[in-house]
DSSP file (Angstrom, degrees, kcal/mol; ACC not computed):
  #  RESIDUE AA STRUCTURE BP1 BP2  ACC     N-H-->O    O-->H-N    N-H-->O    O-->H-N    TCO  KAPPA ALPHA  PHI   PSI    X-CA   Y-CA   Z-CA
    1    1 A X              0   0    0      0, 0.0     2,-0.2     0, 0.0    10,-0.2   0.000 360.0 360.0 360.0 145.8   16.7   18.9   23.3
    2    2 A X  E     -A   10   0A   0      8,-1.6     8,-2.8     1,-0.0     2,-0.6  -0.610 360.0-119.1 -92.0 156.3   17.9   19.5   19.8
    3    3 A X  E     -A    9   0A   0      6,-0.2     6,-0.3    -2,-0.2     5,-0.1  -0.865  25.3-141.7 -98.7 126.1   17.3   22.7   17.9
    4    4 A X    >   -     0   0    0      4,-3.7     3,-2.4    -2,-0.6     6,-0.0  -0.340  31.1-100.7 -77.3 163.2   15.4   22.3   14.7
    5    5 A X  T 3  S+     0   0    0      1,-0.3    -1,-0.1     2,-0.1    -2,-0.0   0.813 123.8  60.7 -54.3 -31.9   16.2   24.4   11.6
    6    6 A X  T 3  S-     0   0    0      2,-0.1    -1,-0.3     1,-0.1     3,-0.1   0.567 120.9-109.2 -74.9  -6.9   13.3   26.7   12.4
    7    7 A X  S <  S+     0   0    0     -3,-2.4     2,-0.2     1,-0.4    -2,-0.1   0.319  81.8 121.7  96.1  -8.4   15.0   27.5   15.7
    8    8 A X        -     0   0    0     -5,-0.1    -4,-3.7     1,-0.1    -1,-0.4  -0.575  66.3-111.0 -87.5 152.6   12.5   25.6   17.8
    9    9 A X  E     -A    3   0A   0     -6,-0.3     2,-0.4    -2,-0.2    -6,-0.2  -0.588  29.7-159.7 -82.0 143.6   13.5   22.8   20.1
   10   10 A X  E     -A    2   0A   0     -8,-2.8    -8,-1.6    -2,-0.2     2,-0.4  -0.925  15.1-125.5-121.8 150.3   12.5   19.2   19.3
   11   11 A X     >  -     0   0    0     -2,-0.4     4,-1.9   -10,-0.2     5,-0.1  -0.792   4.6-146.1 -95.4 132.3   12.3   16.3   21.5
   12   12 A X  H  > S+     0   0    0     -2,-0.4     4,-2.3     1,-0.2     5,-0.2   0.817 103.4  58.2 -65.3 -27.9   14.2   13.1   20.6
   13   13 A X  H  > S+     0   0    0      2,-0.2     4,-2.5     1,-0.2    -1,-0.2   0.920 104.9  49.0 -65.5 -43.4   11.4   11.2   22.2
   14   14 A X  H  > S+     0   0    0      1,-0.2     4,-2.3     2,-0.2    -2,-0.2   0.892 110.9  51.1 -62.6 -39.6    8.9   12.8   19.8
   15   15 A X  H  X S+     0   0    0     -4,-1.9     4,-2.5     2,-0.2    -2,-0.2   0.931 111.1  47.0 -63.8 -46.0   11.1   11.9   16.9
   16   16 A X  H  X S+     0   0    0     -4,-2.3     4,-2.7     1,-0.2    -2,-0.2   0.908 112.0  50.8 -62.3 -42.0   11.4    8.3   18.0
   17   17 A X  H  X S+     0   0    0     -4,-2.5     4,-2.5     2,-0.2    -1,-0.2   0.902 110.6  49.1 -63.7 -41.2    7.7    8.0   18.5
   18   18 A X  H  X S+     0   0    0     -4,-2.3     4,-2.7     2,-0.2    -2,-0.2   0.938 112.2  47.8 -62.7 -47.3    7.0    9.5   15.1
   19   19 A X  H  X S+     0   0    0     -4,-2.5     4,-2.7     1,-0.2    -2,-0.2   0.916 113.3  47.8 -60.2 -43.9    9.5    7.0   13.4
   20   20 A X  H  X S+     0   0    0     -4,-2.7     4,-2.6     2,-0.2    -1,-0.2   0.919 112.9  48.0 -65.6 -42.5    8.0    4.1   15.3
   21   21 A X  H  X S+     0   0    0     -4,-2.5     4,-2.6    -5,-0.2    -2,-0.2   0.915 112.1  50.3 -62.0 -43.0    4.4    5.1   14.4
   22   22 A X  H  X S+     0   0    0     -4,-2.7     4,-2.2     2,-0.2    -2,-0.2   0.936 113.0  45.1 -61.0 -48.6    5.5    5.6   10.7
   23   23 A X  H  X S+     0   0    0     -4,-2.7     4,-2.3     1,-0.2    -2,-0.2   0.893 112.9  51.2 -63.4 -40.7    7.1    2.1   10.6
   24   24 A X  H  X S+     0   0    0     -4,-2.6     4,-2.7    -5,-0.2    -2,-0.2   0.916 110.8  48.0 -63.5 -44.2    4.2    0.5   12.3
   25   25 A X  H  X S+     0   0    0     -4,-2.6     4,-1.5     2,-0.2    -1,-0.2   0.885 109.8  52.8 -65.7 -38.5    1.7    2.0    9.9
   26   26 A X  H  <>S+     0   0    0     -4,-2.2     5,-2.5    -5,-0.2     3,-0.3   0.955 113.4  42.8 -59.9 -49.9    3.7    1.0    6.9
   27   27 A X  H ><5S+     0   0    0     -4,-2.3     3,-1.8     1,-0.2    -2,-0.2   0.901 111.2  55.0 -64.1 -41.2    3.9   -2.6    8.1
   28   28 A X  H 3<5S+     0   0    0     -4,-2.7    -1,-0.2     1,-0.3    -2,-0.2   0.781 107.0  52.3 -63.3 -26.5    0.2   -2.6    9.0
   29   29 A X  T 3<5S-     0   0    0     -4,-1.5    -1,-0.3    -3,-0.3    -2,-0.2   0.204 125.9 -99.6 -97.9  16.3   -0.7   -1.5    5.5
   30   30 A X  T < 5 +     0   0    0     -3,-1.8    -3,-0.2     1,-0.2    -2,-0.1   0.602  64.3 158.3  86.5  13.3    1.3   -4.3    3.9
   31   31 A X      < -     0   0    0     -5,-2.5    -1,-0.2    -6,-0.2     2,-0.0  -0.462  45.3-109.5 -70.4 142.9    4.5   -2.6    3.0
   32   32 A X     >  -     0   0    0     -2,-0.1     4,-1.9     1,-0.1     3,-0.3  -0.342  21.8-114.7 -74.8 157.3    7.4   -5.0    2.5
   33   33 A X  H  > S+     0   0    0      1,-0.2     4,-2.9     2,-0.2     5,-0.2   0.859 112.5  57.1 -59.6 -41.2   10.3   -5.1    5.0
   34   34 A X  H  > S+     0   0    0      1,-0.2     4,-2.2     2,-0.2    -1,-0.2   0.895 107.9  47.6 -60.8 -41.7   12.9   -3.9    2.5
   35   35 A X  H  > S+     0   0    0     -3,-0.3     4,-2.6     2,-0.2    -1,-0.2   0.928 112.9  47.8 -65.6 -44.9   10.9   -0.7    1.8
   36   36 A X  H  X S+     0   0    0     -4,-1.9     4,-2.3     1,-0.2    -2,-0.2   0.919 111.0  52.6 -61.6 -43.4   10.4    0.0    5.5
   37   37 A X  H  X>S+     0   0    0     -4,-2.9     5,-2.1     1,-0.2     4,-0.7   0.927 112.0  44.9 -57.0 -47.3   14.1   -0.6    6.2
   38   38 A X  H  <5S+     0   0    0     -4,-2.2     3,-0.5     3,-0.2    -2,-0.2   0.909 112.8  49.9 -67.3 -42.2   15.1    1.9    3.5
   39   39 A X  H  <5S+     0   0    0     -4,-2.6    -1,-0.2     1,-0.2    -2,-0.2   0.868 117.3  40.4 -65.3 -36.3   12.6    4.6    4.6
   40   40 A X  H  <5S-     0   0    0     -4,-2.3    -1,-0.2    -5,-0.2    -2,-0.2   0.495 108.4-127.8 -89.5  -3.9   13.7    4.3    8.2
   41   41 A X  T  <5 +     0   0    0     -4,-0.7     2,-0.2    -3,-0.5    -3,-0.2   0.862  42.7 172.2  58.6  40.5   17.3    4.0    7.2
   42   42 A X      < -     0   0    0     -5,-2.1    -1,-0.2    -6,-0.2     3,-0.1  -0.555  40.0-125.7 -74.0 145.7   18.0    0.9    9.2
   43   43 A X  S    S-     0   0    0     -2,-0.2     2,-0.3     1,-0.1    -1,-0.1   0.840  86.9  -0.3 -63.3 -34.3   21.4   -0.6    8.6
   44   44 A X  S >> S-     0   0    0     -7,-0.0     4,-1.0     1,-0.0     3,-0.7  -0.968  74.1-105.9-151.9 166.3   19.8   -4.0    7.7
   45   45 A X  H 3> S+     0   0    0     -2,-0.3     4,-2.9     1,-0.2     5,-0.2   0.716 109.6  71.9 -70.5 -20.0   16.5   -5.7    7.5
   46   46 A X  H 3> S+     0   0    0      2,-0.2     4,-2.6     1,-0.2    -1,-0.2   0.904  97.1  50.5 -61.2 -41.2   17.1   -7.6   10.8
   47   47 A X  H <> S+     0   0    0     -3,-0.7     4,-1.8     2,-0.2    -1,-0.2   0.938 111.9  47.3 -60.9 -46.9   16.7   -4.4   12.8
   48   48 A X  H  X S+     0   0    0     -4,-1.0     4,-2.7     1,-0.2    -2,-0.2   0.923 113.2  48.1 -61.6 -45.1   13.4   -3.7   11.0
   49   49 A X  H  X S+     0   0    0     -4,-2.9     4,-1.0     1,-0.2    -1,-0.2   0.888 110.0  52.5 -64.1 -39.3   12.1   -7.2   11.5
   50   50 A X  H  < S+     0   0    0     -4,-2.6    -1,-0.2    -5,-0.2    -2,-0.2   0.858 118.3  36.0 -64.7 -35.3   13.0   -7.2   15.2
   51   51 A X  H  < S+     0   0    0     -4,-1.8    -2,-0.2    -5,-0.2    -1,-0.2   0.867 124.3  36.0 -87.0 -38.8   11.2   -3.9   15.8
   52   52 A X  H  <        0   0    0     -4,-2.7    -2,-0.2    -5,-0.2    -3,-0.1   0.212 360.0 360.0-110.6  15.1    8.1   -4.2   13.6
   53   53 A X     <        0   0    0     -4,-1.0    -1,-0.2    -5,-0.1    -3,-0.1   0.371 360.0 360.0-129.2 360.0    7.2   -7.9   13.6
């Protein structure tokens, strides 16, 4: 587990789940791929398309 700035431990699984939920909700609400890519800091749009379509 990683230590958060607050001193509490965070789970990398929880972080991944949050990111995936965030990306899924963005796409479900009609956000374009480029915006989702930038918000999730994917290196390229292919990664975003592979995961969220």
